[in-house]
C-alpha positions in Angstrom: -9.6 -44.4 6.2 -12.3 -47.1 5.8 -14.2 -47.9 2.6 -17.3 -50.1 2.5 -17.5 -51.9 -0.8 -19.9 -54.3 -2.5 -22.3 -54.4 -5.4 -25.5 -53.4 -3.5 -25.9 -49.7 -3.0 -28.6 -50.1 -0.3 -26.4 -52.5 1.7 -23.4 -50.1 1.5 -25.6 -47.2 2.5 -27.0 -49.1 5.5 -23.5 -50.1 6.6 -22.2 -46.5 6.2 -25.1 -45.2 8.3 -24.1 -47.6 11.1 -20.5 -46.6 10.9 -21.4 -42.9 11.1 -23.5 -43.5 14.2 -20.6 -45.3 15.8 -18.2 -42.4 14.9 -20.6 -39.8 16.2 -19.6 -40.8 19.8 -16.0 -39.8 19.0 -16.6 -36.5 17.1 -19.4 -34.1 16.3 -17.5 -32.6 13.4 -19.0 -34.8 10.7 -19.4 -33.8 7.0 -21.3 -35.9 4.5 -20.3 -35.6 0.9 -22.5 -37.1 -1.8 -20.5 -37.7 -5.0 -22.0 -38.2 -8.4 -21.0 -39.9 -11.6 -19.5 -36.8 -13.2 -15.7 -37.3 -12.9 -13.4 -34.5 -11.9 -15.7 -32.5 -9.7 -15.1 -34.1 -6.2 -13.0 -31.2 -4.9 -15.7 -28.7 -5.7 -18.4 -31.0 -4.2 -16.3 -31.2 -1.0 -15.9 -27.5 -1.0 -19.6 -27.0 -1.1 -20.2 -29.5 1.7 -17.5 -28.0 3.9 -18.5 -24.4 3.0 -15.1 -23.3 1.9 -14.0 -21.2 -1.1 -11.0 -20.7 -3.2 -9.2 -17.4 -2.7 -6.6 -15.5 -4.7 -3.2 -17.2 -4.4 -4.9 -19.7 -2.1 -6.2 -22.7 -4.2 -9.1 -24.9 -3.4 -6.9 -27.8 -2.3 -5.4 -25.6 0.5 -8.8 -24.3 1.5 -10.0 -27.9 2.0 -6.8 -28.7 4.0 -7.2 -25.6 6.2 -10.8 -26.5 7.1 -9.9 -30.2 7.9 -6.6 -29.5 9.8 -8.3 -28.5 13.0 -9.5 -31.0 15.6 -10.6 -34.6 14.7 -13.1 -34.2 11.8 -14.9 -37.0 10.1 -15.5 -36.9 6.3 -18.2 -39.2 5.0 -18.1 -39.9 1.3 -21.1 -41.7 -0.3 -22.1 -42.5 -3.8 -18.6 -43.5 -5.0 -18.1 -44.7 -8.6 -16.0 -47.7 -9.7 -13.6 -45.1 -11.3 -12.7 -42.7 -8.5 -9.5 -41.1 -9.5 -10.4 -37.5 -8.4 -12.1 -38.8 -5.2 -9.1 -41.0 -4.3 -6.6 -38.3 -5.1 -8.4 -35.6 -3.1 -8.9 -37.9 -0.1 -5.2 -39.0 -0.2 -4.1 -35.4 -0.2 -6.3 -34.5 2.7 -5.2 -37.4 4.8 -1.6 -36.6 4.1 -2.0 -33.0 5.2 -4.6 -33.3 7.9 -3.4 -35.7 10.6 -6.6 -35.6 12.7 -8.9 -36.4 9.8 -10.9 -39.7 9.5 -12.6 -40.7 6.3 -15.5 -43.2 5.8 -16.5 -44.0 2.3 -18.8 -46.3 0.3 -18.1 -47.4 -3.3 -18.5 -50.4 -5.5 -14.7 -51.0 -5.3 -11.8 -49.8 -3.1 -10.6 -46.3 -3.7 -6.9 -47.2 -3.7 -6.0 -44.6 -1.1 -2.8 -45.5 0.9 -3.7 -47.1 4.2 -7.2 -47.8 3.2 -9.1 -50.5 5.1 -11.8 -52.2 3.1 -15.1 -53.7 4.4 -16.5 -55.9 1.6 -20.2 -56.6 1.2 -20.8 -59.5 -1.2 -24.4 -58.7 -2.3 -25.5 -57.6 -5.8 -28.4 -55.6 -7.3 -31.4 -57.4 -8.8 -31.6 -58.1 -12.5 -32.7 -55.4 -14.9 -35.4 -56.1 -17.4 -36.1 -53.9 -20.4 -39.0 -52.1 -18.8 -37.1 -51.2 -15.7 -34.1 -50.1 -17.7 -36.4 -47.7 -19.7 -37.9 -46.2 -16.5 -34.5 -45.7 -14.8 -32.3 -44.7 -17.8 -34.1 -41.4 -18.4 -32.8 -40.2 -15.0 -29.2 -41.4 -15.5 -28.2 -38.0 -17.0 -28.4 -36.5 -13.5 -24.9 -36.3 -12.0 -25.7 -36.3 -8.4 -28.8 -35.7 -6.2 -31.8 -34.3 -8.1 -35.2 -32.9 -7.0 -38.6 -33.5 -8.4 -38.5 -30.4 -10.6 -35.2 -31.5 -12.2 -36.6 -35.0 -12.7 -39.8 -33.7 -14.4 -37.8 -31.5 -16.8 -35.6 -34.5 -17.8 -38.5 -36.9 -18.1 -40.7 -34.5 -20.0 -43.6 -34.8 -17.5 -45.3 -33.0 -14.7 -43.8 -32.8 -11.2 -46.7 -34.8 -9.9 -46.1 -37.7 -12.3 -42.3 -37.5 -11.7 -43.0 -37.7 -8.0 -45.1 -40.9 -8.4 -42.5 -42.5 -10.8 -39.6 -41.7 -8.5 -41.4 -43.0 -5.4 -42.1 -46.3 -7.2 -38.5 -46.7 -8.4 -37.3 -46.0 -4.9 -39.5 -48.8 -3.5 -37.9 -51.1 -6.1 -34.5 -50.2 -4.9 -33.4 -48.7 -8.2 -33.2 -45.1 -6.9 -32.1 -43.9 -3.5 -34.0 -41.3 -1.5 -31.9 -38.5 0.1 -33.1 -35.8 2.4 -32.6 -33.3 -0.5 -34.1 -35.5 -3.3 -33.2 -38.6 -5.2 -30.1 -40.1 -6.7 -29.1 -43.0 -8.8 -26.2 -45.0 -7.3 -23.3 -44.7 -9.7 -22.8 -48.4 -10.0 -26.3 -48.7 -11.3 -25.8 -45.9 -13.7 -22.8 -47.8 -15.2 -25.2 -50.6 -16.1 -27.6 -48.4 -18.0 -27.6 -47.4 -21.7 -27.1 -43.8 -22.7 -30.4 -41.8 -22.7 -32.0 -41.0 -26.0 -31.6 -37.7 -27.9 -34.9 -36.4 -26.5 -33.7 -36.7 -23.0 -30.4 -35.0 -23.9 -32.3 -32.1 -25.6 -34.6 -31.7 -22.5 -31.5 -31.5 -20.3 -30.0 -28.7 -22.4 -33.3 -26.7 -22.2 -33.4 -27.3 -18.4 -29.8 -26.2 -17.9 -30.2 -23.0 -20.0 -33.2 -22.0 -17.9 -31.7 -23.0 -14.5 -28.4 -21.2 -15.2 -30.2 -18.0 -16.3 -32.3 -18.1 -13.2 -29.3 -18.5 -11.0 -27.5 -15.7 -12.7 -30.4 -13.4 -12.2 -30.4 -14.2 -8.5 -26.7 -13.4 -8.3 -27.2 -10.1 -10.0 -30.1 -9.1 -7.8 -28.6 -10.3 -4.5 -31.0 -13.2 -4.1 -30.3 -16.5 -2.4 -28.6 -18.7 -5.0 -25.6 -20.5 -3.6 -27.3 -23.6 -2.1 -29.3 -24.1 -5.3 -26.1 -23.7 -7.4 -24.3 -26.3 -5.3 -27.2 -28.6 -5.8 -27.3 -28.4 -9.6 -23.7 -27.5 -10.4 -22.7 -31.0 -11.5 -25.7 -31.2 -13.9 -24.8 -27.9 -15.4 -21.2 -29.0 -15.8 -22.3 -32.3 -17.5 -24.6 -30.4 -19.9 -21.7 -28.3 -21.1 -19.5 -31.3 -21.5 -22.0 -33.1 -23.7 -22.1 -31.4 -27.1 -25.1 -33.0 -28.5 -28.6 -32.0 -29.7 -29.7 -29.4 -32.3 -27.9 -26.1 -32.1 -26.1 -27.5 -29.1 -23.0 -25.4 -29.4 -24.9 -22.1 -29.4 -26.9 -22.9 -26.4 -24.1 -24.7 -24.6 -21.9 -21.6 -25.1 -24.5 -19.6 -23.2 -24.7 -22.2 -20.5 -20.9 -22.5 -20.4 -20.4 -18.8 -20.0 -23.2 -18.5 -17.4 -21.7 -21.5 -15.5 -18.3 -19.9 -15.6 -19.7 -16.7 -14.1 -21.5 -18.7 -11.4 -18.4 -20.6 -10.6 -16.5 -17.3 -10.2 -19.3 -15.9 -7.9 -19.0 -19.1 -5.9 -15.2 -18.5 -5.7 -14.2 -21.7 -7.5 -11.7 -19.6 -9.3 -9.5 -22.1 -11.2 -12.6 -23.9 -12.5 -14.2 -20.6 -13.5 -11.1 -19.7 -15.6 -11.2 -23.1 -17.3 -15.0 -22.7 -17.9 -14.5 -19.4 -19.6 -11.8 -20.9 -21.8 -14.2 -23.7 -22.6 -16.9 -21.2 -23.4 -14.5 -19.6 -25.9 -14.2 -22.9 -27.8 -18.0 -23.1 -28.0 -18.4 -19.4 -29.0 -20.4 -18.8 -32.2 -17.9 -16.1 -33.5 -14.5 -14.6 -32.8 -15.9 -11.5 -31.1 -17.8 -13.6 -28.5 -14.8 -15.9 -28.0 -12.7 -12.8 -27.3 -15.1 -11.7 -24.6 -14.8 -15.2 -23.0 -11.0 -15.2 -23.1 -11.0 -11.7 -21.6 -13.2 -13.0 -18.7 -10.8 -16.0 -18.3 -7.9 -13.5 -18.0 -9.8 -11.5 -15.4 -10.3 -14.6 -13.3 -6.6 -15.3 -13.7 -5.8 -11.9 -12.2 -8.3 -12.5 -9.4 -6.4 -15.8 -8.8 -3.2 -13.7 -8.5 -1.8 -15.5 -11.5 -0.2 -13.1 -14.0 1.2 -15.5 -16.5 -2.0 -17.2 -17.7 -3.9 -13.9 -17.5 -1.2 -12.2 -19.7 -1.4 -15.0 -22.3 -5.2 -15.0 -22.3 -5.4 -11.3 -22.9 -3.2 -11.6 -26.0 -5.4 -14.4 -27.2 -8.4 -12.3 -26.6 -6.9 -9.4 -28.6 -6.2 -11.7 -31.6 -9.8 -13.1 -31.6 -11.3 -9.6 -31.2 -9.3 -8.2 -34.1 -10.2 -11.2 -36.3 -13.8 -10.7 -35.3 -13.9 -7.1 -36.4 -13.7 -5.6 -32.9 -10.6 -3.2 -32.9 -11.7 -1.6 -29.7 -11.8 -5.0 -27.9 -8.4 -5.8 -29.3 -6.9 -2.5 -28.2 -8.5 -2.9 -24.7 -7.1 -6.4 -24.2 -3.6 -5.4 -25.4 -3.6 -2.3 -23.3 -4.7 -4.2 -20.2 -2.0 -6.7 -20.8 0.5 -3.8 -20.7 -1.0 -2.6 -17.4 -0.9 -6.1 -15.9 2.7 -6.6 -16.8 3.7 -3.3 -15.2 1.2 -3.0 -12.4 1.1 -6.5 -10.9 4.6 -7.9 -11.1 4.0 -9.9 -7.9 1.5 -12.1 -9.8 4.3 -13.3 -12.1 6.9 -15.9 -11.4 9.0 -14.3 -14.2 8.6 -10.6 -14.9 7.6 -9.5 -18.4 10.5 -7.7 -20.1 9.8 -4.0 -20.7 10.7 -4.5 -24.4 7.8 -6.9 -24.7 5.4 -4.5 -23.1 6.6 -1.7 -25.5 5.7 -4.0 -28.4 2.3 -4.7 -27.0 1.7 -1.0 -26.4 2.6 -0.2 -30.1 0.2 -2.9 -31.2 -2.6 -1.5 -29.0 -2.1 1.9 -30.4 -2.1 0.5 -34.0 -5.5 -1.2 -33.7 -7.3 1.3 -31.4 -10.2 3.1 -33.1 -10.8 6.8 -32.6 -13.5 8.0 -30.3 -14.0 5.0 -28.1 -13.9 6.2 -24.5 -13.4 2.8 -22.9 -10.5 2.0 -25.2 -9.0 5.4 -24.6 -9.2 4.9 -20.8 -7.3 1.6 -21.1 -4.8 3.1 -23.5 -4.2 6.1 -21.2 -3.6 3.8 -18.2 -1.2 1.6 -20.3 0.8 4.7 -21.4 1.1 5.8 -17.8 2.3 2.5 -16.5 4.6 1.8 -19.4 6.3 5.2 -19.6 9.0 4.8 -16.9 10.2 1.3 -17.7 10.0 0.4 -14.0 7.5 -2.0 -12.5 4.8 -0.5 -10.3 6.1 3.0 -11.2 3.8 4.9 -13.5 4.5 8.4 -14.9 3.1 11.1 -12.6 1.8 13.4 -15.3 0.3 10.6 -17.4 -1.6 9.2 -14.4 -3.5 12.4 -14.2 -4.5 12.0 -17.9 -5.4 8.4 -17.3 -7.7 9.4 -14.3 -9.5 12.0 -16.4 -10.0 9.4 -19.2 -11.4 6.9 -16.6 -13.7 9.4 -15.0 -15.1 10.2 -18.5 -16.3 6.5 -18.7 -18.1 6.7 -15.3 -17.0 3.1 -14.8 -16.0 2.5 -11.2 -13.6 -0.3 -12.1 -11.6 1.9 -14.4 -11.7 4.9 -12.0 -10.4 2.6 -9.2 -7.5 1.3 -11.5 -6.6 4.9 -12.5 -6.6 6.0 -8.8 -4.2 3.2 -8.1 -1.9 4.6 -10.8 -2.2 8.1 -9.4 -1.4 6.8 -5.9 1.5 4.7 -7.1 3.0 7.7 -8.9 2.5 9.9 -5.8 4.2 7.3 -3.6 7.2 7.3 -5.9 7.3 11.1 -5.8 7.2 11.0 -2.0 3.8 12.6 -1.8 2.4 10.1 0.6 -0.4 12.4 2.0 -1.8 12.9 -1.5 -1.5 9.2 -2.2 -3.5 8.5 1.0 -6.2 10.9 -0.2 -6.5 9.0 -3.5 -6.8 5.7 -1.7 -9.6 7.1 0.4 -11.6 7.8 -2.8 -10.6 4.3 -4.1 -11.9 2.7 -0.9 -15.2 4.5 -1.3 -15.7 2.9 -4.7 -15.6 -0.7 -3.3 -19.4 -0.6 -2.7 -20.0 0.1 -6.3 -17.9 -2.9 -7.5 -20.1 -6.0 -7.9 -18.1 -8.9 -6.6 -19.7 -11.4 -8.9 -18.1 -9.8 -12.0 -14.7 -11.3 -12.9 -13.1 -8.0 -14.0 -13.8 -6.6 -10.6 -11.9 -9.2 -8.6 -8.4 -7.9 -9.0 -9.5 -4.3 -8.1 -11.0 -5.6 -4.9 -7.9 -7.6 -4.0 -5.6 -4.7 -5.0 -7.6 -2.1 -3.1 -7.4 -4.2 0.1 -3.7 -4.7 -0.5 -2.8 -1.1 -1.3 -4.9 1.0 1.1 -3.2 -0.3 4.3 0.2 0.1 2.6 -0.4 3.7 1.6 -1.8 4.5 5.1 1.5 3.2 6.5 3.4 5.3 4.0 1.6 8.3 5.4 2.3 7.2 9.0 -1.4 6.9 9.8 -1.2 3.8 11.9 -4.8 3.6 13.2 -6.1 3.8 9.7 -3.5 1.3 8.5 -4.6 -1.2 11.2 -8.3 -0.6 10.4 -7.7 -1.2 6.7 -5.6 -4.3 7.4 -8.4 -5.7 9.6 -10.9 -5.1 6.8 -8.6 -7.0 4.5 -8.4 -9.8 7.1 -12.2 -10.1 7.2 -12.7 -10.0 3.4 -13.8 -13.3 1.9 -11.9 -12.7 -1.3 -8.3 -12.7 0.1 -5.9 -15.6 0.6 -4.8 -16.4 4.2 -1.2 -15.3 3.8 -2.3 -12.2 2.0 -4.7 -11.2 4.7 -2.5 -12.1 7.7 0.6 -10.5 6.2 -1.1 -7.1 5.9 -1.6 -6.8 9.7 2.0 -7.4 10.8 3.7 -4.0 10.0 0.9 -1.7 11.3 0.6 -3.8 14.5 4.3 -3.7 15.2 4.5 0.0 14.6 1.5 0.4 16.9 3.2 -1.6 19.6 0.8 -4.6 19.5 3.6 -7.0 19.3 1.9 -10.2 20.4 -0.8 -9.9 17.8 1.7 -8.9 15.2 3.8 -12.0 15.8 0.7 -14.2 15.7 -0.3 -12.9 12.3 3.3 -13.2 11.1 3.4 -16.9 11.9 0.0 -17.4 10.2 1.2 -15.6 7.1 4.6 -17.5 6.9 3.0 -20.9 7.5 0.3 -20.3 4.9 2.8 -19.0 2.4 5.0 -22.0 2.8 2.1 -24.5 2.5 1.3 -22.9 -0.9 4.8 -23.6 -2.1 6.2 -20.1 -1.7 4.4 -18.1 -4.5 5.8 -14.7 -5.4 5.2 -12.4 -2.4 7.9 -9.7 -2.4 5.4 -7.3 -0.7 5.5 -9.6 2.4 9.2 -9.0 3.1 8.5 -6.0 5.3 6.1 -8.1 7.4 8.9 -10.6 8.1 11.3 -7.7 9.0 8.6 -6.3 11.3 8.3 -9.6 13.0 12.0 -9.7 13.5 11.9 -6.1 14.8 9.2 -7.1 17.4 11.5 -9.9 18.6 14.5 -7.7 18.7 12.7 -5.0 20.8 12.1 -7.8 23.3 15.7 -9.0 23.2 15.1 -12.1 21.1 18.1 -11.6 18.8 18.0 -15.1 17.3 14.4 -14.6 16.2 15.3 -11.2 14.7 18.0 -12.9 12.6 15.6 -15.7 11.6 12.9 -13.4 10.4 15.5 -11.3 8.5 16.5 -14.4 6.6 12.8 -15.0 5.8 12.5 -11.5 4.5 15.4 -12.2 2.1 13.6 -15.4 0.9 10.4 -13.5 0.4 12.0 -10.7 -1.5 13.7 -13.0 -4.0 17.3 -11.7 -4.2 18.0 -10.6 -7.7 14.5 -9.2 -8.3 14.6 -5.7 -7.0 11.3 -4.4 -5.7 12.5 -1.8 -3.2 10.0 -2.8 -0.5 12.4 -4.8 1.6 15.2 -2.4 1.1 13.0 0.6 2.1 11.7 -1.1 5.3 15.1 -2.6 6.2 16.7 0.9 6.0 14.3 1.7 8.9 14.3 -1.5 10.9 18.1 -2.1 11.2 19.1 1.3 12.6 16.0 1.5 14.8 16.7 -1.9 16.3 20.4 -1.0 16.7 19.4 2.2 18.6 17.3 0.2 21.0 20.1 -2.3 21.6 22.5 0.6 22.3 24.7 0.0 19.3 25.0 3.6 18.1 27.7 2.8 15.6 25.7 0.1 13.9 22.7 2.4 13.9 24.7 5.0 12.1 26.3 2.5 9.7 23.0 1.0 8.7 21.1 4.2 8.2 20.6 5.5 4.7 22.3 8.7 3.4 19.8 10.7 1.4 20.9 11.6 -2.1 19.2 14.7 -3.1 16.2 16.4 -1.6 13.1 14.6 -0.6 11.0 15.7 -3.5 13.8 15.1 -5.9 14.2 11.4 -5.0 12.3 8.3 -6.0 10.6 6.7 -3.0 9.2 3.5 -1.6 6.4 3.1 0.9 8.6 3.1 4.0 11.1 5.8 3.1 9.7 8.4 5.6 10.5 6.0 8.4 14.0 5.4 7.1 14.8 9.1 6.5 13.6 10.1 10.0 15.5 7.3 11.9 18.6 8.2 9.9 18.5 11.7 11.2 17.8 10.5 14.8 20.7 8.0 14.6 23.1 10.7 13.5 21.9 12.9 16.4 22.3 10.1 19.0 25.8 9.3 17.6 26.9 12.9 17.6 27.6 12.8 13.9 28.6 16.2 12.5 26.1 15.6 9.7 23.2 15.4 12.1 21.8 18.9 11.4 22.0 18.3 7.7 20.2 15.0 7.9 17.6 16.5 10.1 16.9 19.2 7.6 16.9 16.8 4.7 14.2 14.6 6.5 11.9 17.5 7.4 9.7 17.1 4.3 9.1 13.5 5.4 7.3 15.0 8.5 4.8 16.7 6.1 4.1 13.4 4.4 4.1 10.9 7.3 2.8 11.4 10.9 5.2 8.8 12.3 8.1 10.7 10.8 6.8 13.9 12.2 6.8 12.5 15.7 10.2 10.9 15.3 11.8 14.2 14.0 10.2 16.1 16.8 12.0 13.7 19.2 15.2 14.1 17.2 15.0 17.9 17.5 14.4 17.5 21.2 17.5 15.4 21.5 19.6 17.7 19.4 18.7 20.9 21.2 17.8 19.5 24.6 14.3 20.9 24.0 11.6 19.5 26.3 8.8 21.2 24.3 9.9 19.2 21.2 10.0 16.0 23.2 6.5 16.6 24.5 5.4 17.4 20.9 6.8 13.9 20.0 4.9 12.3 22.9 1.7 13.9 21.7 2.4 12.8 18.1 3.0 9.2 19.1 -0.1 9.2 21.2 -2.2 10.6 18.3 -1.2 7.7 16.0 -1.2 5.0 18.7 2.5 4.2 18.6 2.8 2.8 22.1 6.4 1.6 21.9 7.8 4.9 20.5 5.7 6.8 23.1 7.3 4.8 25.9 10.8 5.3 24.5 10.2 9.0 24.2 9.0 9.2 27.8 12.2 7.6 28.9 14.0 10.8 27.7 12.0 12.9 30.2 13.6 12.3 33.7 10.4 12.8 35.6 8.6 10.3 33.4 11.2 7.5 33.2 9.3 5.3 35.7 6.2 5.6 33.5 8.3 4.7 30.5 9.7 1.6 32.2 6.2 0.5 33.1 4.8 1.0 29.6 7.7 -0.9 28.0 7.3 -3.7 30.4 3.7 -4.0 29.5 4.9 -4.5 25.9 7.4 -7.1 26.9 10.3 -4.7 26.2 13.1 -3.2 28.2 14.4 0.3 28.3 16.5 1.3 25.3 20.2 0.4 25.6 21.1 3.9 24.4 19.5 7.1 25.7 16.6 6.6 23.4 
């Protein structure tokens, strides 16, 4: 890294331009970031320049690193201040994680980044007389680059007069001209007195108008993002300065609007903080409760259950204090839902006893006859009834869905459909759960992405729909849904990549599956290993793909990763469900019939009398097939027990048809299995089944070779 220092902004700018031209012969990946004199905002400024966003469970720092890890990019930072803690910290982090990155910067003093090379320019700005100070100081409230319209609003003059004034100041070297407007070099700003109260008041009026106009553009789908990036620092600064008549009332509106804009811009962590700040500026408890609820919604969109859970309780307290019992009941009921429905967003699960206490409190404060409050309460009752995370009561979910439909609010209907699907999955009714997910997916277009309370529903829909399609054995639909999740801008990298692995492995697209598995694992590790129990099946599937190709060591390595992801001691059932399928299926392919039998599950009770996880149909079907291959006397019993799985899961239906063909030497059943595999695109299983038909064994060998696999070690 190289920093050009000295007291003359124009000299530094000229030297920086020369350095950029020289660097242009080495790389074309050059990004220029203009900082301002508002501290603490450099990461967001860099994100705007680099066109990256923050995603759930994928913070802004990692988004910046991901963008700058590839190739040999050049980051140019201009407009540095004497105090550059946030700039220096961000650059040091990027240089540490992005080995190909080069940074050029200009500032009045060195940044203090490890390995920094300093080029010092010993010139100084001209002296300031009183008249020059007065002309420049009025613009010193601007945090970064500003245009003529902004300058006119702050100076209290027309745009024509502002243009003339700024042109003159630029000629005198007091203001610098950028391609987007003007800016005051931060080292000059540091020499100026604080603007008078009239200027501060004009900035508040400008910020309120600007923020409202941007919000209207967001809501109507207009072009707003570039303008927001341009004025964001000035909006931030206005909120931070609590001055002027009625400042708190107006600054609350600005703060809340800014928080919403930050959320729409996908600066999630800052949006949550901005909503919390808005709550401190709120004119009353009821308004503060609304702000805190929005902050909690952003927390859930971030995939961070702990802060969201705490903020919901704070919102409930403020709502009750402000005479809004419905708002208090809604916040408490939603906290109960969050604690039960989204355990993967918590580092420590909320004890059921605590959720019971919150449920009682929600019931106590809830008013009669409020349909929104009743919908939240009905959902909370359903999720809390069983005492098991992610496992709502089947009958109560139907009541919750009716209550949600009565509100005609898509976000509540989507949440209730998730409860219904979750209960159906637990009951083994995968086909019905898949139908509910289809309706939920159709609601996505009615969910405005700029609203914080929508974020978690978008994230969860894109998470659950592929999973339920897998539960129903509908592999093409699972792949398609996972690909939609991959393309969605509101999903973190490991979350998006991880969804593709299982459906691709089961479809026989092993190379693609392994590629996404590595992406997901690497991204998860870079983020410090956040809770991701749902990703354990993806690791097991990657291991399975390797095992089917004879890479036993990689199979074992991915199995260990699955254990790490599933956090031993915190039972989620996902890993166990998928492992009960993977281990016997791999053992069968390796020809170890005894191991296949030993690792298969033994059903306890009938299919519809048992509690289920997403991958149980695969496990029950392969258990029956393992028993048949092993000649186990229980084979017929296990086959009959697994038959309902064929009704709920198309993969299981094909597997059990193959099992019947094996048991009864029935070619028609084997051909039924071939047709079943072909219908769902299960290329590997199709080839394995063809190997059981003597006249098609050569075709089977060819198909398996194309997948990088060999013929099964056992007659399967």
